N, C-alpha and C positions, 0 to 999 in steps of 0.2 A: 461779461459772459460771451462766449463764442457763438457764432451762428449755429454751429453743429450742436452745441449743448442746448441751445434754445429750442431747436427743432426736436431734438431727442426728448427734451422735457415735455414738449407739447404732445409728441406722439405717445409718450408714456402715459400722460394724464388722459389723453383721449382714448387710448387703448384700455386704460383702467375703467373709464366711464362706460365704454362699450361692453366690457366684461361684466360690470355690475348690472347693466341693462339686460344682458343675456342671461345672467343668473336669475333675474326676475322673470324674464319672459318664458324661458324654456319649461319650467315647472308649471306654467300657467297657460299652456296651449291646450285648448279643448277643441271639440268637433261639434259643429252645428248639427242639430237633429235633422235628418233626412237629406239635407243638401251636402253633408259631409265636408263642408269647408272648414279648414283649420282657422281658429280664432284665438286671440289673446284675451284672457279674462283673469284679472287679479281679484276682483271683488266678489264676495260670496252673495248668494241670494238673500241670506238673512241680513247681511249688512245693507243691501239695497232696500229690502222691504222695510227695514226699521226707519228708513228715511222717506221712501216713496209712499207708503201707506198713510202716514200722517199728512203728507203733502196732498194726497188725493182727498182725504177728509176735509182738509182746509179748502181745497178747490170747491168741493161740493157746498160747503157752508157759505162761500162767497159768490156762488153762481145761482142763477135762476133756473131751476130744474123743472122739466116737464115729467109728470107722472100720471098714470091712470088713463092715458090716451092710447088709441090703437097704434100710433107710431111708436110710442114708448114700449108697449107690450111686444110689438114686432121685434124691436131691437133686442129686448131681453130674451125673447123666445129663440131668436136666431143665434144669439151668443151662447146660450146654454145648449142648443142643438149641436153647434160646432164643438163646444167643450166635450159633450158626450161622445161625439164621433171620434175625437182625438183620443179620449180615454179608451174606447173600445178598440181602436186600431192598435194602440200600444199593448193592450191586454192580450189581444188575439195574436199578435206577432211576438209576444214574449220579450218585449223590449222595455227598458226603463222609460216611464212616462215623464217627459220634461215639464209637464203641468201639474204633477202630483202635489206640489206645495203651493200652488196658486190659490188665492182667495178671491174668486171671481166676483166682479161687480160691474154693473152697466148703468150708465146714466145718460140722459138726453138733456142737453143744455138748450135753453130757449134763447137762441141767437141766430136770427135769420141772415145776418151779414157774414157769418163765419161758415165757410164751406170746408169743414175739416172733421177729422176723427182721430183719436189717438189711444194708445194703450200703454199704461205705466207697467213696470216690472211687476209680475205677480198677478196679472189678469185684471187690472183696474182700468176700465175702458170708458171712454166718453165719446159721444156723438153730438154734433151741433145740428140744430134744426135746419140751418142754412144748406146743409149738404143733401138733405132728403130729396128735394126735387131733382137733383142730378142722379141720385141713386135709383129713383123712380119706382122700384119694386123690391120684393123680398130677395130676389137673386142679386140685385145690385147692392143691397145692404149686406148680404152675405159675402160678397166679393171684398168689400172694404173691411168688414168684420174679420174675415180670414186674414187679410193683409195685416191688420193691426195686431191680431193675436200672434201672428208669425213673428213680429218684432219682439214680443215678450218671450216666445218659445225659443227663439234664436239668441236670447240674452244680448240683444244689440246695445242696450243701454250700458250694461257692464263692459261690453267690448269697446264702446266709444270712450268711456271713462278710462279704461286701461290703455287704449291707444294714445289718448291725450297725455297720460303719464309718460309713456315712452317718447312721444314726440317732444314734449317739453324738455325731457332730459337730453335728447339729441340736440335740440336747438341751443340749450345752455352750453353744451360742449362746443358746438360750432362757433358760437359767439365768443366764448371766453378763451378757448384754447387754440382755435384755428385763426379766427379773425382778430382776436385780441381786443375786441370792443363789443358793446351791445348795439344791436341793430334791430330794435323792436319793430319798426315798420317793415323792413325786409323779411324778418322772421315771420311777421304776420302774414305777408303775402305767401311765403313758403308754405305755411300751415294751411292757409285758406284754399289756395289754388293747387298746391302740389300734393297735399296730404289729406286734409280734412274732407274736402268736397268729394273727390273721387271715392273715398271710402264710404261716405254717406250713400252715394249712388249704388255702390256694391250692395250695401245693406238693403236699400229700397228694392233693388232687383231681386234679391234673395227673398225678401218678404212677399213680393209679387208671386214668386214661384211657390213658396210654402203656402201662401194664402190660397192659391188654386187647389193645392192638395187638401187643405182643411175644408174648404167649401165643397169640393167634390165628394170627400168622404161623408159629409153631412147631407148629400143628396141634392145640392143646389145646382142650377144651370150655370156652369162656369163660363159659358159664352158671354154672359152678361158682364164679365170682368173687363173685357176690352171695349164693350159698348159704353160702360161707365166712363172710361177714359176718352172715348170719342165725344161724349156729352161734356165732359170736363174741358176738353180742348175747345169745343164750341163756346162754352161759357167763358173761357179765357180770351176769346176773340182771335183764335189762331193757334199757333203751335206752342205758345207760351215762351218763357225766357230761354235763352241759349243754354244748352245742356252744360257747357263748360262752367257757367257761373251759377249753376243750380245745384241744390242738395239732392234733387230728385232727377231720375232719368227723364228725358223729354217725353211728352205724351206720345209722339210718333214712335219712339223706340219702345215705350212700354206696350203700346198696342201691338207692334210687330212681335215682341217677345212673347206676350200672352197668347197670341194666335199660334205661335210655334209650340208653346208648352202644352196647350190644352189637350191635343190628342195623346201626348206622352203621359200626362197626368191621368187622364181617363183610363188608359190602359194599365198603368202601374198602381193606381190608387182608386179602385172602383168604390162606388158609394156603399156604405155600410147599412145593412138592414133593409 
């Protein structure tokens, strides 16, 4: 086979692969609520919920949960207050509510060593007791609650899964049809540092911004958002890991961004009620 024919074949197959990827991507582009960022999303809410809701229930059954305490009640109250503010905002602005199919649930995990909180698709939220001293007060809890809810509102989990599908398809084409061999280690580096991590940071920054909106709509002091990160930075003993190798923006960048966004959010999304 001539070199020309070989190259032509590779280009043809690679082009076909790209065309197939495009045919998947183009009908699946959506817009993130409020931020208006375009995103790729192949997976439906129903598909995700059918898998994440059982996973959340399994997590609860295997975790030591705190109930009936003032800390637990505070988390639940703040979560539902932010939920209600989101509902009222979309109702009064005559927009489709991205949380209309959520099945809200909040748990507090008894784990003082874990300083974290997260939200599964559909409003399934968990806080760990280890983060409460850093949050310090109701406004601090609201800042993290708004951030985690924002991940669910923006469908970041579905976007991450969809992006991984496209990334894997592209790497397969690169390995097989351009390089002619499999390079799992190199491909891993490309995905980790060239594609995956920057995209994670973009989502985290978006969740910071949307979280400010949700917390402010609910009437909380969003100045506490950057103060939480100042305390988090101090708890980490400095600025934390290098941003290039992190799935999250550096604390310093987060603090700077939050301070810049606060006056904008307060003007455009005033507290409801």
